[in-house]
mmCIF file as Biopython writes it, N, C-alpha, C and O atoms, coordinates in Angstrom:
data_model
#
loop_
_atom_site.group_PDB
_atom_site.id
_atom_site.type_symbol
_atom_site.label_atom_id
_atom_site.label_alt_id
_atom_site.label_comp_id
_atom_site.label_asym_id
_atom_site.label_entity_id
_atom_site.label_seq_id
_atom_site.pdbx_PDB_ins_code
_atom_site.Cartn_x
_atom_site.Cartn_y
_atom_site.Cartn_z
_atom_site.occupancy
_atom_site.B_iso_or_equiv
_atom_site.auth_seq_id
_atom_site.auth_asym_id
_atom_site.pdbx_PDB_model_num
ATOM 1   N N  . MET A ? 1  ? -23.447 -10.502 30.245  1.0 0.0 1  A 1 
ATOM 2   C CA . MET A ? 1  ? -22.983 -11.122 29.018  1.0 0.0 1  A 1 
ATOM 3   C C  . MET A ? 1  ? -21.460 -11.206 29.033  1.0 0.0 1  A 1 
ATOM 4   O O  . MET A ? 1  ? -20.763 -10.281 29.452  1.0 0.0 1  A 1 
ATOM 5   N N  . SER A ? 2  ? -20.986 -12.317 28.574  1.0 0.0 2  A 1 
ATOM 6   C CA . SER A ? 2  ? -19.535 -12.459 28.491  1.0 0.0 2  A 1 
ATOM 7   C C  . SER A ? 2  ? -19.029 -11.796 27.208  1.0 0.0 2  A 1 
ATOM 8   O O  . SER A ? 2  ? -19.809 -11.436 26.326  1.0 0.0 2  A 1 
ATOM 9   N N  . ILE A ? 3  ? -17.735 -11.648 27.131  1.0 0.0 3  A 1 
ATOM 10  C CA . ILE A ? 3  ? -17.129 -11.023 25.949  1.0 0.0 3  A 1 
ATOM 11  C C  . ILE A ? 3  ? -17.413 -11.852 24.707  1.0 0.0 3  A 1 
ATOM 12  O O  . ILE A ? 3  ? -17.646 -11.298 23.633  1.0 0.0 3  A 1 
ATOM 13  N N  . LEU A ? 4  ? -17.397 -13.179 24.842  1.0 0.0 4  A 1 
ATOM 14  C CA . LEU A ? 4  ? -17.672 -14.057 23.705  1.0 0.0 4  A 1 
ATOM 15  C C  . LEU A ? 4  ? -19.102 -13.864 23.196  1.0 0.0 4  A 1 
ATOM 16  O O  . LEU A ? 4  ? -19.331 -13.820 21.988  1.0 0.0 4  A 1 
ATOM 17  N N  . GLU A ? 5  ? -20.051 -13.749 24.105  1.0 0.0 5  A 1 
ATOM 18  C CA . GLU A ? 5  ? -21.438 -13.548 23.694  1.0 0.0 5  A 1 
ATOM 19  C C  . GLU A ? 5  ? -21.612 -12.202 22.998  1.0 0.0 5  A 1 
ATOM 20  O O  . GLU A ? 5  ? -22.347 -12.099 22.016  1.0 0.0 5  A 1 
ATOM 21  N N  . ILE A ? 6  ? -20.942 -11.179 23.500  1.0 0.0 6  A 1 
ATOM 22  C CA . ILE A ? 6  ? -21.024 -9.864  22.884  1.0 0.0 6  A 1 
ATOM 23  C C  . ILE A ? 6  ? -20.416 -9.894  21.486  1.0 0.0 6  A 1 
ATOM 24  O O  . ILE A ? 6  ? -20.968 -9.307  20.555  1.0 0.0 6  A 1 
ATOM 25  N N  . ALA A ? 7  ? -19.288 -10.572 21.336  1.0 0.0 7  A 1 
ATOM 26  C CA . ALA A ? 7  ? -18.634 -10.669 20.032  1.0 0.0 7  A 1 
ATOM 27  C C  . ALA A ? 7  ? -19.509 -11.424 19.033  1.0 0.0 7  A 1 
ATOM 28  O O  . ALA A ? 7  ? -19.623 -11.019 17.877  1.0 0.0 7  A 1 
ATOM 29  N N  . MET A ? 8  ? -20.127 -12.521 19.477  1.0 0.0 8  A 1 
ATOM 30  C CA . MET A ? 8  ? -21.002 -13.287 18.584  1.0 0.0 8  A 1 
ATOM 31  C C  . MET A ? 8  ? -22.232 -12.486 18.187  1.0 0.0 8  A 1 
ATOM 32  O O  . MET A ? 8  ? -22.639 -12.517 17.025  1.0 0.0 8  A 1 
ATOM 33  N N  . ALA A ? 9  ? -22.823 -11.780 19.122  1.0 0.0 9  A 1 
ATOM 34  C CA . ALA A ? 9  ? -23.985 -10.954 18.810  1.0 0.0 9  A 1 
ATOM 35  C C  . ALA A ? 9  ? -23.608 -9.835  17.845  1.0 0.0 9  A 1 
ATOM 36  O O  . ALA A ? 9  ? -24.381 -9.490  16.951  1.0 0.0 9  A 1 
ATOM 37  N N  . SER A ? 10 ? -22.436 -9.281  18.026  1.0 0.0 10 A 1 
ATOM 38  C CA . SER A ? 10 ? -21.971 -8.232  17.137  1.0 0.0 10 A 1 
ATOM 39  C C  . SER A ? 10 ? -21.779 -8.763  15.723  1.0 0.0 10 A 1 
ATOM 40  O O  . SER A ? 10 ? -22.141 -8.090  14.758  1.0 0.0 10 A 1 
ATOM 41  N N  . GLN A ? 11 ? -21.215 -9.962  15.587  1.0 0.0 11 A 1 
ATOM 42  C CA . GLN A ? 11 ? -21.016 -10.571 14.269  1.0 0.0 11 A 1 
ATOM 43  C C  . GLN A ? 11 ? -22.352 -10.860 13.591  1.0 0.0 11 A 1 
ATOM 44  O O  . GLN A ? 11 ? -22.510 -10.613 12.395  1.0 0.0 11 A 1 
ATOM 45  N N  . ILE A ? 12 ? -23.303 -11.377 14.345  1.0 0.0 12 A 1 
ATOM 46  C CA . ILE A ? 12 ? -24.621 -11.679 13.781  1.0 0.0 12 A 1 
ATOM 47  C C  . ILE A ? 12 ? -25.294 -10.391 13.312  1.0 0.0 12 A 1 
ATOM 48  O O  . ILE A ? 12 ? -25.868 -10.347 12.224  1.0 0.0 12 A 1 
ATOM 49  N N  . TRP A ? 13 ? -25.225 -9.348  14.129  1.0 0.0 13 A 1 
ATOM 50  C CA . TRP A ? 13 ? -25.836 -8.072  13.761  1.0 0.0 13 A 1 
ATOM 51  C C  . TRP A ? 13 ? -25.169 -7.483  12.526  1.0 0.0 13 A 1 
ATOM 52  O O  . TRP A ? 13 ? -25.842 -6.937  11.652  1.0 0.0 13 A 1 
ATOM 53  N N  . ALA A ? 14 ? -23.848 -7.594  12.456  1.0 0.0 14 A 1 
ATOM 54  C CA . ALA A ? 14 ? -23.117 -7.038  11.317  1.0 0.0 14 A 1 
ATOM 55  C C  . ALA A ? 14 ? -23.453 -7.788  10.037  1.0 0.0 14 A 1 
ATOM 56  O O  . ALA A ? 14 ? -23.577 -7.168  8.981   1.0 0.0 14 A 1 
ATOM 57  N N  . ARG A ? 15 ? -23.604 -9.095  10.104  1.0 0.0 15 A 1 
ATOM 58  C CA . ARG A ? 15 ? -23.931 -9.870  8.902   1.0 0.0 15 A 1 
ATOM 59  C C  . ARG A ? 15 ? -25.336 -9.582  8.410   1.0 0.0 15 A 1 
ATOM 60  O O  . ARG A ? 15 ? -25.586 -9.638  7.206   1.0 0.0 15 A 1 
ATOM 61  N N  . ARG A ? 16 ? -26.251 -9.277  9.302   1.0 0.0 16 A 1 
ATOM 62  C CA . ARG A ? 16 ? -27.614 -8.950  8.883   1.0 0.0 16 A 1 
ATOM 63  C C  . ARG A ? 16 ? -27.661 -7.630  8.123   1.0 0.0 16 A 1 
ATOM 64  O O  . ARG A ? 16 ? -28.484 -7.454  7.224   1.0 0.0 16 A 1 
ATOM 65  N N  . HIS A ? 17 ? -26.781 -6.706  8.484   1.0 0.0 17 A 1 
ATOM 66  C CA . HIS A ? 17 ? -26.813 -5.380  7.883   1.0 0.0 17 A 1 
ATOM 67  C C  . HIS A ? 17 ? -25.776 -5.191  6.780   1.0 0.0 17 A 1 
ATOM 68  O O  . HIS A ? 17 ? -25.614 -4.083  6.268   1.0 0.0 17 A 1 
ATOM 69  N N  . ASP A ? 18 ? -25.073 -6.259  6.409   1.0 0.0 18 A 1 
ATOM 70  C CA . ASP A ? 18 ? -24.117 -6.170  5.305   1.0 0.0 18 A 1 
ATOM 71  C C  . ASP A ? 18 ? -24.854 -6.099  3.979   1.0 0.0 18 A 1 
ATOM 72  O O  . ASP A ? 18 ? -25.896 -6.725  3.786   1.0 0.0 18 A 1 
ATOM 73  N N  . LYS A ? 19 ? -24.287 -5.325  3.079   1.0 0.0 19 A 1 
ATOM 74  C CA . LYS A ? 19 ? -24.840 -5.283  1.729   1.0 0.0 19 A 1 
ATOM 75  C C  . LYS A ? 19 ? -24.264 -6.470  0.959   1.0 0.0 19 A 1 
ATOM 76  O O  . LYS A ? 19 ? -23.098 -6.819  1.145   1.0 0.0 19 A 1 
ATOM 77  N N  . PRO A ? 20 ? -25.053 -7.080  0.113   1.0 0.0 20 A 1 
ATOM 78  C CA . PRO A ? 20 ? -24.505 -8.197  -0.660  1.0 0.0 20 A 1 
ATOM 79  C C  . PRO A ? 20 ? -23.442 -7.709  -1.636  1.0 0.0 20 A 1 
ATOM 80  O O  . PRO A ? 20 ? -23.568 -6.635  -2.224  1.0 0.0 20 A 1 
ATOM 81  N N  . ARG A ? 21 ? -22.402 -8.503  -1.798  1.0 0.0 21 A 1 
ATOM 82  C CA . ARG A ? 21 ? -21.281 -8.137  -2.676  1.0 0.0 21 A 1 
ATOM 83  C C  . ARG A ? 21 ? -21.721 -8.281  -4.122  1.0 0.0 21 A 1 
ATOM 84  O O  . ARG A ? 21 ? -22.251 -9.313  -4.533  1.0 0.0 21 A 1 
ATOM 85  N N  . GLN A ? 22 ? -21.491 -7.229  -4.877  1.0 0.0 22 A 1 
ATOM 86  C CA . GLN A ? 22 ? -21.836 -7.277  -6.288  1.0 0.0 22 A 1 
ATOM 87  C C  . GLN A ? 22 ? -20.739 -8.008  -7.050  1.0 0.0 22 A 1 
ATOM 88  O O  . GLN A ? 22 ? -19.627 -8.181  -6.552  1.0 0.0 22 A 1 
ATOM 89  N N  . ALA A ? 23 ? -21.063 -8.427  -8.246  1.0 0.0 23 A 1 
ATOM 90  C CA . ALA A ? 23 ? -20.099 -9.152  -9.074  1.0 0.0 23 A 1 
ATOM 91  C C  . ALA A ? 23 ? -18.933 -8.239  -9.433  1.0 0.0 23 A 1 
ATOM 92  O O  . ALA A ? 23 ? -19.057 -7.014  -9.426  1.0 0.0 23 A 1 
ATOM 93  N N  . PHE A ? 24 ? -17.796 -8.860  -9.749  1.0 0.0 24 A 1 
ATOM 94  C CA . PHE A ? 24 ? -16.610 -8.103  -10.138 1.0 0.0 24 A 1 
ATOM 95  C C  . PHE A ? 24 ? -16.908 -7.337  -11.418 1.0 0.0 24 A 1 
ATOM 96  O O  . PHE A ? 24 ? -17.328 -7.909  -12.424 1.0 0.0 24 A 1 
ATOM 97  N N  . ASP A ? 25 ? -16.684 -6.042  -11.356 1.0 0.0 25 A 1 
ATOM 98  C CA . ASP A ? 25 ? -16.975 -5.172  -12.485 1.0 0.0 25 A 1 
ATOM 99  C C  . ASP A ? 25 ? -15.696 -4.883  -13.252 1.0 0.0 25 A 1 
ATOM 100 O O  . ASP A ? 25 ? -14.600 -5.006  -12.704 1.0 0.0 25 A 1 
ATOM 101 N N  . GLU A ? 26 ? -15.826 -4.506  -14.502 1.0 0.0 26 A 1 
ATOM 102 C CA . GLU A ? 26 ? -14.652 -4.213  -15.315 1.0 0.0 26 A 1 
ATOM 103 C C  . GLU A ? 26 ? -13.881 -3.017  -14.769 1.0 0.0 26 A 1 
ATOM 104 O O  . GLU A ? 26 ? -12.654 -2.971  -14.867 1.0 0.0 26 A 1 
ATOM 105 N N  . GLY A ? 27 ? -14.588 -2.058  -14.202 1.0 0.0 27 A 1 
ATOM 106 C CA . GLY A ? 27 ? -13.941 -0.873  -13.648 1.0 0.0 27 A 1 
ATOM 107 C C  . GLY A ? 27 ? -13.209 -1.142  -12.350 1.0 0.0 27 A 1 
ATOM 108 O O  . GLY A ? 27 ? -12.352 -0.351  -11.956 1.0 0.0 27 A 1 
ATOM 109 N N  . ASP A ? 28 ? -13.523 -2.237  -11.674 1.0 0.0 28 A 1 
ATOM 110 C CA . ASP A ? 28 ? -12.862 -2.564  -10.415 1.0 0.0 28 A 1 
ATOM 111 C C  . ASP A ? 28 ? -11.375 -2.837  -10.618 1.0 0.0 28 A 1 
ATOM 112 O O  . ASP A ? 28 ? -10.553 -2.456  -9.784  1.0 0.0 28 A 1 
ATOM 113 N N  . GLY A ? 29 ? -11.030 -3.488  -11.715 1.0 0.0 29 A 1 
ATOM 114 C CA . GLY A ? 29 ? -9.626  -3.778  -11.992 1.0 0.0 29 A 1 
ATOM 115 C C  . GLY A ? 29 ? -8.829  -2.506  -12.170 1.0 0.0 29 A 1 
ATOM 116 O O  . GLY A ? 29 ? -7.701  -2.407  -11.688 1.0 0.0 29 A 1 
ATOM 117 N N  . MET A ? 30 ? -9.402  -1.528  -12.860 1.0 0.0 30 A 1 
ATOM 118 C CA . MET A ? 30 ? -8.714  -0.258  -13.071 1.0 0.0 30 A 1 
ATOM 119 C C  . MET A ? 30 ? -8.561  0.496   -11.748 1.0 0.0 30 A 1 
ATOM 120 O O  . MET A ? 30 ? -7.538  1.139   -11.512 1.0 0.0 30 A 1 
ATOM 121 N N  . LYS A ? 31 ? -9.575  0.416   -10.890 1.0 0.0 31 A 1 
ATOM 122 C CA . LYS A ? 31 ? -9.480  1.069   -9.574  1.0 0.0 31 A 1 
ATOM 123 C C  . LYS A ? 31 ? -8.342  0.463   -8.755  1.0 0.0 31 A 1 
ATOM 124 O O  . LYS A ? 31 ? -7.574  1.183   -8.118  1.0 0.0 31 A 1 
ATOM 125 N N  . VAL A ? 32 ? -8.241  -0.857  -8.779  1.0 0.0 32 A 1 
ATOM 126 C CA . VAL A ? 32 ? -7.176  -1.539  -8.029  1.0 0.0 32 A 1 
ATOM 127 C C  . VAL A ? 32 ? -5.813  -1.138  -8.578  1.0 0.0 32 A 1 
ATOM 128 O O  . VAL A ? 32 ? -4.883  -0.871  -7.817  1.0 0.0 32 A 1 
ATOM 129 N N  . LEU A ? 33 ? -5.700  -1.098  -9.894  1.0 0.0 33 A 1 
ATOM 130 C CA . LEU A ? 33 ? -4.434  -0.723  -10.524 1.0 0.0 33 A 1 
ATOM 131 C C  . LEU A ? 33 ? -4.043  0.711   -10.173 1.0 0.0 33 A 1 
ATOM 132 O O  . LEU A ? 33 ? -2.884  0.978   -9.855  1.0 0.0 33 A 1 
ATOM 133 N N  . LEU A ? 34 ? -4.999  1.629   -10.229 1.0 0.0 34 A 1 
ATOM 134 C CA . LEU A ? 34 ? -4.714  3.026   -9.900  1.0 0.0 34 A 1 
ATOM 135 C C  . LEU A ? 34 ? -4.350  3.194   -8.422  1.0 0.0 34 A 1 
ATOM 136 O O  . LEU A ? 34 ? -3.443  3.957   -8.090  1.0 0.0 34 A 1 
ATOM 137 N N  . ARG A ? 35 ? -5.044  2.497   -7.550  1.0 0.0 35 A 1 
ATOM 138 C CA . ARG A ? 35 ? -4.730  2.587   -6.115  1.0 0.0 35 A 1 
ATOM 139 C C  . ARG A ? 35 ? -3.341  2.025   -5.825  1.0 0.0 35 A 1 
ATOM 140 O O  . ARG A ? 35 ? -2.604  2.567   -5.002  1.0 0.0 35 A 1 
ATOM 141 N N  . THR A ? 36 ? -2.989  0.934   -6.508  1.0 0.0 36 A 1 
ATOM 142 C CA . THR A ? 36 ? -1.662  0.350   -6.325  1.0 0.0 36 A 1 
ATOM 143 C C  . THR A ? 36 ? -0.581  1.301   -6.815  1.0 0.0 36 A 1 
ATOM 144 O O  . THR A ? 36 ? 0.434   1.496   -6.146  1.0 0.0 36 A 1 
ATOM 145 N N  . ALA A ? 37 ? -0.802  1.895   -7.991  1.0 0.0 37 A 1 
ATOM 146 C CA . ALA A ? 37 ? 0.170   2.843   -8.528  1.0 0.0 37 A 1 
ATOM 147 C C  . ALA A ? 37 ? 0.308   4.056   -7.610  1.0 0.0 37 A 1 
ATOM 148 O O  . ALA A ? 37 ? 1.420   4.520   -7.356  1.0 0.0 37 A 1 
ATOM 149 N N  . PHE A ? 38 ? -0.802  4.562   -7.118  1.0 0.0 38 A 1 
ATOM 150 C CA . PHE A ? 38 ? -0.766  5.707   -6.206  1.0 0.0 38 A 1 
ATOM 151 C C  . PHE A ? 38 ? -0.013  5.359   -4.928  1.0 0.0 38 A 1 
ATOM 152 O O  . PHE A ? 38 ? 0.757   6.173   -4.418  1.0 0.0 38 A 1 
ATOM 153 N N  . THR A ? 39 ? -0.232  4.161   -4.413  1.0 0.0 39 A 1 
ATOM 154 C CA . THR A ? 39 ? 0.449   3.737   -3.186  1.0 0.0 39 A 1 
ATOM 155 C C  . THR A ? 39 ? 1.954   3.635   -3.406  1.0 0.0 39 A 1 
ATOM 156 O O  . THR A ? 39 ? 2.735   4.048   -2.549  1.0 0.0 39 A 1 
ATOM 157 N N  . VAL A ? 40 ? 2.366   3.087   -4.549  1.0 0.0 40 A 1 
ATOM 158 C CA . VAL A ? 40 ? 3.792   2.960   -4.834  1.0 0.0 40 A 1 
ATOM 159 C C  . VAL A ? 40 ? 4.431   4.336   -4.968  1.0 0.0 40 A 1 
ATOM 160 O O  . VAL A ? 40 ? 5.512   4.574   -4.430  1.0 0.0 40 A 1 
ATOM 161 N N  . VAL A ? 41 ? 3.766   5.246   -5.683  1.0 0.0 41 A 1 
ATOM 162 C CA . VAL A ? 41 ? 4.303   6.601   -5.855  1.0 0.0 41 A 1 
ATOM 163 C C  . VAL A ? 41 ? 4.372   7.323   -4.510  1.0 0.0 41 A 1 
ATOM 164 O O  . VAL A ? 41 ? 5.367   7.983   -4.209  1.0 0.0 41 A 1 
ATOM 165 N N  . ALA A ? 42 ? 3.322   7.201   -3.705  1.0 0.0 42 A 1 
ATOM 166 C CA . ALA A ? 42 ? 3.312   7.868   -2.404  1.0 0.0 42 A 1 
ATOM 167 C C  . ALA A ? 42 ? 4.419   7.322   -1.502  1.0 0.0 42 A 1 
ATOM 168 O O  . ALA A ? 42 ? 5.086   8.089   -0.809  1.0 0.0 42 A 1 
ATOM 169 N N  . PHE A ? 43 ? 4.616   6.011   -1.506  1.0 0.0 43 A 1 
ATOM 170 C CA . PHE A ? 43 ? 5.655   5.409   -0.673  1.0 0.0 43 A 1 
ATOM 171 C C  . PHE A ? 43 ? 7.038   5.838   -1.145  1.0 0.0 43 A 1 
ATOM 172 O O  . PHE A ? 43 ? 7.922   6.105   -0.330  1.0 0.0 43 A 1 
ATOM 173 N N  . THR A ? 44 ? 7.227   5.905   -2.465  1.0 0.0 44 A 1 
ATOM 174 C CA . THR A ? 44 ? 8.513   6.347   -3.018  1.0 0.0 44 A 1 
ATOM 175 C C  . THR A ? 44 ? 8.802   7.788   -2.612  1.0 0.0 44 A 1 
ATOM 176 O O  . THR A ? 44 ? 9.921   8.115   -2.217  1.0 0.0 44 A 1 
ATOM 177 N N  . LEU A ? 45 ? 7.797   8.641   -2.711  1.0 0.0 45 A 1 
ATOM 178 C CA . LEU A ? 45 ? 7.982   10.037  -2.311  1.0 0.0 45 A 1 
ATOM 179 C C  . LEU A ? 45 ? 8.247   10.157  -0.810  1.0 0.0 45 A 1 
ATOM 180 O O  . LEU A ? 45 ? 9.030   11.007  -0.387  1.0 0.0 45 A 1 
ATOM 181 N N  . LEU A ? 46 ? 7.608   9.325   -0.016  1.0 0.0 46 A 1 
ATOM 182 C CA . LEU A ? 46 ? 7.842   9.343   1.425   1.0 0.0 46 A 1 
ATOM 183 C C  . LEU A ? 46 ? 9.280   8.960   1.744   1.0 0.0 46 A 1 
ATOM 184 O O  . LEU A ? 46 ? 9.933   9.623   2.550   1.0 0.0 46 A 1 
ATOM 185 N N  . ILE A ? 47 ? 9.776   7.907   1.126   1.0 0.0 47 A 1 
ATOM 186 C CA . ILE A ? 47 ? 11.152  7.477   1.362   1.0 0.0 47 A 1 
ATOM 187 C C  . ILE A ? 47 ? 12.131  8.551   0.896   1.0 0.0 47 A 1 
ATOM 188 O O  . ILE A ? 47 ? 13.107  8.843   1.587   1.0 0.0 47 A 1 
ATOM 189 N N  . ALA A ? 48 ? 11.874  9.140   -0.277  1.0 0.0 48 A 1 
ATOM 190 C CA . ALA A ? 48 ? 12.752  10.197  -0.783  1.0 0.0 48 A 1 
ATOM 191 C C  . ALA A ? 48 ? 12.740  11.405  0.155   1.0 0.0 48 A 1 
ATOM 192 O O  . ALA A ? 48 ? 13.786  12.004  0.405   1.0 0.0 48 A 1 
ATOM 193 N N  . GLY A ? 49 ? 11.582  11.761  0.667   1.0 0.0 49 A 1 
ATOM 194 C CA . GLY A ? 49 ? 11.488  12.875  1.609   1.0 0.0 49 A 1 
ATOM 195 C C  . GLY A ? 49 ? 12.229  12.592  2.904   1.0 0.0 49 A 1 
ATOM 196 O O  . GLY A ? 49 ? 12.892  13.475  3.449   1.0 0.0 49 A 1 
ATOM 197 N N  . LEU A ? 50 ? 12.122  11.375  3.395   1.0 0.0 50 A 1 
ATOM 198 C CA . LEU A ? 50 ? 12.836  11.023  4.618   1.0 0.0 50 A 1 
ATOM 199 C C  . LEU A ? 50 ? 14.347  11.034  4.394   1.0 0.0 50 A 1 
ATOM 200 O O  . LEU A ? 50 ? 15.103  11.444  5.274   1.0 0.0 50 A 1 
ATOM 201 N N  . ASN A ? 51 ? 14.784  10.589  3.227   1.0 0.0 51 A 1 
ATOM 202 C CA . ASN A ? 51 ? 16.212  10.627  2.910   1.0 0.0 51 A 1 
ATOM 203 C C  . ASN A ? 51 ? 16.705  12.066  2.808   1.0 0.0 51 A 1 
ATOM 204 O O  . ASN A ? 51 ? 17.799  12.378  3.278   1.0 0.0 51 A 1 
ATOM 205 N N  . LEU A ? 52 ? 15.919  12.937  2.205   1.0 0.0 52 A 1 
ATOM 206 C CA . LEU A ? 52 ? 16.308  14.348  2.120   1.0 0.0 52 A 1 
ATOM 207 C C  . LEU A ? 52 ? 16.347  14.996  3.497   1.0 0.0 52 A 1 
ATOM 208 O O  . LEU A ? 52 ? 17.232  15.803  3.781   1.0 0.0 52 A 1 
ATOM 209 N N  . ALA A ? 53 ? 15.399  14.649  4.345   1.0 0.0 53 A 1 
ATOM 210 C CA . ALA A ? 53 ? 15.365  15.213  5.691   1.0 0.0 53 A 1 
ATOM 211 C C  . ALA A ? 53 ? 16.574  14.759  6.509   1.0 0.0 53 A 1 
ATOM 212 O O  . ALA A ? 53 ? 17.025  15.474  7.404   1.0 0.0 53 A 1 
ATOM 213 N N  . ALA A ? 54 ? 17.091  13.584  6.205   1.0 0.0 54 A 1 
ATOM 214 C CA . ALA A ? 54 ? 18.254  13.061  6.915   1.0 0.0 54 A 1 
ATOM 215 C C  . ALA A ? 54 ? 19.556  13.463  6.229   1.0 0.0 54 A 1 
ATOM 216 O O  . ALA A ? 54 ? 20.623  12.973  6.600   1.0 0.0 54 A 1 
ATOM 217 N N  . ASP A ? 55 ? 19.484  14.346  5.236   1.0 0.0 55 A 1 
ATOM 218 C CA . ASP A ? 55 ? 20.652  14.788  4.466   1.0 0.0 55 A 1 
ATOM 219 C C  . ASP A ? 55 ? 21.371  13.629  3.796   1.0 0.0 55 A 1 
ATOM 220 O O  . ASP A ? 55 ? 22.599  13.617  3.716   1.0 0.0 55 A 1 
ATOM 221 N N  . ARG A ? 56 ? 20.618  12.666  3.321   1.0 0.0 56 A 1 
ATOM 222 C CA . ARG A ? 56 ? 21.183  11.553  2.568   1.0 0.0 56 A 1 
ATOM 223 C C  . ARG A ? 56 ? 20.397  11.407  1.273   1.0 0.0 56 A 1 
ATOM 224 O O  . ARG A ? 56 ? 19.582  10.493  1.150   1.0 0.0 56 A 1 
ATOM 225 N N  . PRO A ? 57 ? 20.623  12.285  0.309   1.0 0.0 57 A 1 
ATOM 226 C CA . PRO A ? 57 ? 19.871  12.157  -0.932  1.0 0.0 57 A 1 
ATOM 227 C C  . PRO A ? 57 ? 20.158  10.823  -1.612  1.0 0.0 57 A 1 
ATOM 228 O O  . PRO A ? 57 ? 21.295  10.353  -1.643  1.0 0.0 57 A 1 
ATOM 229 N N  . GLN A ? 58 ? 19.134  10.246  -2.138  1.0 0.0 58 A 1 
ATOM 230 C CA . GLN A ? 58 ? 19.258  8.931   -2.743  1.0 0.0 58 A 1 
ATOM 231 C C  . GLN A ? 58 ? 19.828  9.077   -4.149  1.0 0.0 58 A 1 
ATOM 232 O O  . GLN A ? 58 ? 19.293  9.820   -4.973  1.0 0.0 58 A 1 
ATOM 233 N N  . THR A ? 59 ? 20.904  8.370   -4.410  1.0 0.0 59 A 1 
ATOM 234 C CA . THR A ? 59 ? 21.503  8.388   -5.737  1.0 0.0 59 A 1 
ATOM 235 C C  . THR A ? 59 ? 21.556  6.967   -6.263  1.0 0.0 59 A 1 
ATOM 236 O O  . THR A ? 59 ? 21.617  6.008   -5.494  1.0 0.0 59 A 1 
ATOM 237 N N  . ILE A ? 60 ? 21.534  6.843   -7.562  1.0 0.0 60 A 1 
ATOM 238 C CA . ILE A ? 60 ? 21.527  5.506   -8.164  1.0 0.0 60 A 1 
ATOM 239 C C  . ILE A ? 60 ? 22.895  4.863   -8.024  1.0 0.0 60 A 1 
ATOM 240 O O  . ILE A ? 60 ? 23.001  3.726   -7.565  1.0 0.0 60 A 1 
ATOM 241 N N  . GLY A ? 61 ? 23.943  5.576   -8.415  1.0 0.0 61 A 1 
ATOM 242 C CA . GLY A ? 61 ? 25.288  5.024   -8.306  1.0 0.0 61 A 1 
ATOM 243 C C  . GLY A ? 61 ? 26.166  5.988   -7.537  1.0 0.0 61 A 1 
ATOM 244 O O  . GLY A ? 61 ? 26.471  7.072   -8.034  1.0 0.0 61 A 1 
ATOM 245 N N  . GLN A ? 62 ? 26.572  5.623   -6.351  1.0 0.0 62 A 1 
ATOM 246 C CA . GLN A ? 62 ? 27.398  6.516   -5.547  1.0 0.0 62 A 1 
ATOM 247 C C  . GLN A ? 62 ? 28.870  6.380   -5.909  1.0 0.0 62 A 1 
ATOM 248 O O  . GLN A ? 62 ? 29.656  7.289   -5.642  1.0 0.0 62 A 1 
ATOM 249 N N  . GLN A ? 63 ? 29.252  5.268   -6.506  1.0 0.0 63 A 1 
ATOM 250 C CA . GLN A ? 63 ? 30.632  5.047   -6.929  1.0 0.0 63 A 1 
ATOM 251 C C  . GLN A ? 63 ? 30.610  4.627   -8.394  1.0 0.0 63 A 1 
ATOM 252 O O  . GLN A ? 63 ? 29.622  4.050   -8.849  1.0 0.0 63 A 1 
ATOM 253 N N  . PRO A ? 64 ? 31.651  4.897   -9.123  1.0 0.0 64 A 1 
ATOM 254 C CA . PRO A ? 64 ? 31.669  4.447   -10.523 1.0 0.0 64 A 1 
ATOM 255 C C  . PRO A ? 64 ? 31.678  2.933   -10.604 1.0 0.0 64 A 1 
ATOM 256 O O  . PRO A ? 64 ? 32.264  2.258   -9.757  1.0 0.0 64 A 1 
ATOM 257 N N  . ALA A ? 65 ? 31.039  2.417   -11.604 1.0 0.0 65 A 1 
ATOM 258 C CA . ALA A ? 65 ? 30.999  0.967   -11.796 1.0 0.0 65 A 1 
ATOM 259 C C  . ALA A ? 65 ? 32.401  0.465   -12.126 1.0 0.0 65 A 1 
ATOM 260 O O  . ALA A ? 65 ? 33.133  1.146   -12.845 1.0 0.0 65 A 1 
ATOM 261 N N  . PRO A ? 66 ? 32.804  -0.716  -11.618 1.0 0.0 66 A 1 
ATOM 262 C CA . PRO A ? 66 ? 34.165  -1.196  -11.865 1.0 0.0 66 A 1 
ATOM 263 C C  . PRO A ? 66 ? 34.469  -1.423  -13.347 1.0 0.0 66 A 1 
ATOM 264 O O  . PRO A ? 66 ? 35.614  -1.250  -13.765 1.0 0.0 66 A 1 
ATOM 265 N N  . VAL A ? 67 ? 33.492  -1.797  -14.135 1.0 0.0 67 A 1 
ATOM 266 C CA . VAL A ? 67 ? 33.730  -2.054  -15.559 1.0 0.0 67 A 1 
ATOM 267 C C  . VAL A ? 67 ? 34.037  -0.755  -16.261 1.0 0.0 67 A 1 
ATOM 268 O O  . VAL A ? 67 ? 34.948  -0.701  -17.088 1.0 0.0 67 A 1 
ATOM 269 N N  . VAL A ? 68 ? 33.293  0.303   -15.949 1.0 0.0 68 A 1 
ATOM 270 C CA . VAL A ? 68 ? 33.499  1.599   -16.591 1.0 0.0 68 A 1 
ATOM 271 C C  . VAL A ? 68 ? 34.801  2.219   -16.105 1.0 0.0 68 A 1 
ATOM 272 O O  . VAL A ? 68 ? 35.513  2.831   -16.901 1.0 0.0 68 A 1 
ATOM 273 N N  . ALA A ? 69 ? 35.135  2.082   -14.835 1.0 0.0 69 A 1 
ATOM 274 C CA . ALA A ? 69 ? 36.342  2.701   -14.281 1.0 0.0 69 A 1 
ATOM 275 C C  . ALA A ? 69 ? 37.600  2.008   -14.788 1.0 0.0 69 A 1 
ATOM 276 O O  . ALA A ? 69 ? 38.660  2.632   -14.848 1.0 0.0 69 A 1 
ATOM 277 N N  . GLY A ? 70 ? 37.506  0.741   -15.153 1.0 0.0 70 A 1 
ATOM 278 C CA . GLY A ? 70 ? 38.690  0.013   -15.592 1.0 0.0 70 A 1 
ATOM 279 C C  . GLY A ? 70 ? 39.076  0.282   -17.033 1.0 0.0 70 A 1 
ATOM 280 O O  . GLY A ? 70 ? 40.175  -0.097  -17.438 1.0 0.0 70 A 1 
ATOM 281 N N  . ARG A ? 71 ? 38.253  0.897   -17.802 1.0 0.0 71 A 1 
ATOM 282 C CA . ARG A ? 71 ? 38.549  1.121   -19.229 1.0 0.0 71 A 1 
ATOM 283 C C  . ARG A ? 71 ? 39.479  2.257   -19.449 1.0 0.0 71 A 1 
ATOM 284 O O  . ARG A ? 71 ? 39.819  2.564   -20.592 1.0 0.0 71 A 1 
#
């Protein structure tokens, strides 16, 4: 069997054993929102941890704003 035949047979077998997709549920939206929020928080913590490990703590303003300094 060639690689193409194996790939096609694998796709056919996988489609036969797939479960049918259920309709979009009201709880699915909340799951997506929670997963997105968790991913953003985890990524933020990862970046903050990497900055701390590199001895470069992340600060919002490293220099005074020119408008505030000029007054």
